[in-house]
N, C-alpha and C positions, 0 to 999 in steps of 0.2 A: 702475580697473585698465586699464593701457595695453596695447594689442595688442602681441604679440611681434614682434620684428623678424625678418624671414625670413632664415634662414641659407642658405648655399649648398646644403646637403643638402636643406633644406625646399623650395628652389626647384627642385632637380633631380628630386625625387621625382615630381611630376606628369608629367615628360617621358615616363614609361613608359606613361601612360594612353592616348595616341592609338592605340596598337596594339590595346588592348582595345576602345576605342570603334570602331575600324574593324572589329573582329571582330563586334561587335554590329550595326553597320550592314550588314555582309555577311549576317548571319543574318536581318535584316529583309528584305533583298533576296531571300534564299533562299526565305523564306515567300511572298513575292510570286510568285516563279517557279513554285513548286509549288501555291500556293493558287489561282492563276489558270489552272492547267493544265486543269481541267474547262471553264472558259469558253473557252479557246483551242480545245479539242477541239470544242465546240459550233459554233464558227465554221468549223472545218475540215470538219465533218460536213455543211455546206451543199453540198459538192460531192464528198465522198469518203466511202467506207465505213470503218468502224473498222479492218478488217484492212489496208486500203490505208495508213492513217495509221501503223499498226504497222510496215509494211514500210519506209516512209520513215524512221521514227524509228530503227529498228535499223540501217538502211544508213548514214544520215548520222551517227548517234551513234557507230557503229563507226569510221568514217573519221576524224572530227574528234577524238574522244577518244583513239584510238590514236596519231594524229599528235602530239597534245599530250603524251601519256605519254612517247613517245620523245624529244620535245624537252626535257622536264623531267628524265627519269630516265636517258636514254641506254640503255646496255646493261642497266641495272637494270630496264628495262621488259620484258625478255624473261623470261617465267615458266619455271620448271623443268618438265621433262616430267612429273614426278610430281604436279604441281599441276593439270595439264590436266583430269583427270576432275572434280576439285572445281570448277574454273572452269566446266566444261560444265554441271554441276548448278546452280551459281549462276546461270548464264545462263538455264537453263530456268525456274527459279523467279523470279529477279529481273528478267528482261527479257521472255522469251517469254510465259509465263503471266501475269505481272504486267501487261504492256501489253495483251495480248489481252482479259483480264478487265476491266481498267480502262476501256478504250476501248469495249468492247461494253456495259459497265455504264452509262457516262456517256451513251451514245447512247439508252438506254432510260429513263433517270431524269433528275434535275435537277441543276444545278450546286450548289444548296443541299444536297441530299442527299449529293452526292459530297464536299462539304467536311466534312460531319459524319462520314461513314463513314471517311474517311481517318485520322481520329484513333484508329481501332482498331488501327493498326499497332503502337504500343508495347505495347498490351494483349496482342495476339496474340503478340508477341515474348517477353514475360515468361511468358505461359502455356505456350508451347512450350519455353522454357528450363527451366521447372519440370517440365514433363512428361518431358523427356529428361534431367532431373537435372543440368542445366548450372548452374542457379542454385537457391537454396533458397527455400522458401516461408516467408513470415512473415505475421503477422496482417493487415497493411495490404494485402498482395497477395491474401490469401485473401478479403478483402472487396472490394477494388478490381476484380478481374477479373469476378466475377459482376455487380457494380453496372454496370460499363461494358457488359457484354453485355445487361443488361436495357434499357439505353438504346438499344442497337442494335436490339433486338427491337421496342421501341416505335416506332422509326423505320421499321423494315421493315413493320410492320403498320398504318401510318397509312393512312387512306382518301384517295383522290384525288378529283378533280372528277367522275369517272365510274368505274364498275366496271372497264371496259377499261383506262383510264389507271392505275388503282390496281394492277391486275395487272402492267401493263408496268413501273411503277415498282418493284414488289416484286421482279420478276425482275432488273431493273437493279441494285437495291440489293444483292441476293444476290450477283450477279456481282462487284460492287465489294467486298463483304465477303470473298469468296473471294480477290480480288486482294490485299487486306490480309494475309490469312493466308499467301498465297504469298510476298509480299514479306517478311513476318516470318521465314519459313523461310530466305529468302536472307540476311537480316541475321545470323541465327545461324550459318549455314554460312560466311559470309564473314569471320567473326572470325579464323579460323585464317589466312586469306590476308592479312589486314590486319596480322598480326604479322611478315610476311615482305616485303610490298611496300607501296609508297605507295598511298594510297586512289585516286589518279587512275589508277595502273597497274591496280589491281584492277577498277575500274568499266569501264575501257577494254577489258580482256580479257573481262569478263563480256558486254559488248556484242558483241565479235568472235565469241565462242563461241556467240552466238545467231544468227549469219548463216545457219546451215543452215536455219532455220525460214522465212526470207523467201520461198523459192519456194512453200512450202505456204500461207503466209498470203496471198500475192499471187495464188494460183490463181483465175482467173476474176474478178479485181478490176481495175477501171480505176484506174491509178495517177495519172492526170491528172485534176484536178478538172473536173467537168461539172455542168451544171444552169443555173438561172436566173441566179445571180450567182456566177460562178467567182472573181471578185476577192476576195470575202469568204473563200471557201475557201482561196485561195492565201495570204491574209494569216494566216488561222488556222493553216495548216500551217507557215508561216514562224515564227510565234510559238511553236508547239509544238516545233519543231526547235531554235529558238534558246534559249529560256529554260528550260523544264523538262528538256530533253534534255542541254544542254551547260552553259549559264551557271550553272544551279542547282547542279550537281555541283561545278563549279570554285569557286564562292563558298563552298559548304559546306566544302570542303577548306581554303580560305583561313581561314574562321572557326574551324575546329577547331584551327588552329595558334596561335590567339590567345585563344580562349575555352575554358574547361573543357567537356568533353563533357556533363557533367551539366546545364550551363546550356542547351545546345542543345535538350534535351528540353522545356524550358518553352515554347519558341517554337512548338511544334506547335499550341498553343492559338490562335495567330494565323491559321493556315491556314483553318479553317472560317469565321472572320469575313471573311477576304478573299474566299473562294469565295462565301459567302452574299451579301455586298454586291454582287459582280459579277453573280450570278444575279438578284437582286432589282432592282437599279438598271439594269443593261444589258440583261437579257433579260426583265424583267417577271415573274419567278417569284414565287411566294407563300411566305411563311414562316408556316406554320400553328402555332397554339398548342401542339399536341402535340409539335412540334419542339423547343420550349423545354424540355419535360419530358425528351425524349430527349437534348438537348444537356447539360442539367444532370446527368443520370445518367452520361453518357459522360465529361464533364469531371471529375466527382467520382471516377469509377473510374480515370481516367488519373492524376489527382493522387495517389491512394493507391498505384497501381502503381509510378509513377516516383519517388516520394519515398523517401529513404533511411530506414532504421529510426530 
C-alpha cells in the first residue's frame, strides 16, 4: 500500500499547530515562573523580611502591569466606577492576603512543602464554588475534595528533624494553606470582571487596588536588603519581581489565547515537581517518605476535582 500524496489542504493543516505549540511552551514557562517562586523567595529572605518583599512586589507589580495594560488595551484599561469595590476585594484576597500569607508561610517552611501546598488552589476553588452554589457537586468532586484535603493534613502533620522545626513548619504550612484559600476566593470573584475586561487589565487593577496596604506592610521594615550576603537577596528579589510577578501573568494570558482553559489546569501538576527539585537540589531540603503519601492523595484529589463528568 503506497503512502498517500500530500494534498495542499493536508500540507496546510499543520500550519495552525505552531500557535498551539507556543501556547504549551508558554504554559511550561508559566509553571517555571510560579513553581520556582518559593525558591526565589528563600533567596530574597537572605536579606529581607517577608513583608518587605510583599511591599516590593505590590509596588513594582502595580507600576509594570498597569503600564502594560494601558499599552495593550488603551482606554479599555480604565475600569468602570461600579467595578472598583469588587476590584478592591479582589486585591485584598488575591494580592494583599495572598502575598502576606504565602511569603510568611514560605519563610517558616520549606520549598518542597510550598510546592505541594500550592496545588490546593483548584481544590479550594471548586469547594468554594460549590459552597456558594456557583457550581454543582458531582460524585468526582464529592470524593476529590476530601481526598485532597486528607493529603494536605498528612503534609501538615508530618514530623520534622526536631519538635521546634516541626512546629515551625506546621505554622508555615497552615499559612500557605490559608493563602491558597484566599487566592481561590479571588479566582471566584474575578470571574465577573474577566467577562468585562482583559485578564491583563484585571490583574493590573487588582495590584493597583492593593497599594493602600503597602504602608502597613512596610511599617518598621527595612526595604533594602541587609545581612551577610546582600547580593543573594537582591538577586532573589529581582527574580521574584520579574518572573512570578510579571512574566508569569503575561505568559499565562498569552497561553490562554492559544490553549483551552481546561488544558491549563493539567499543568499545575508540574509546579510541585519544579519547586521540589529546586528545594532538594539547590537548597539541600529533604523529601520524606510521608510526602509521597501526601502528594499522591493531593494529586488524586485534584485529578477528580478538575476532571469533567
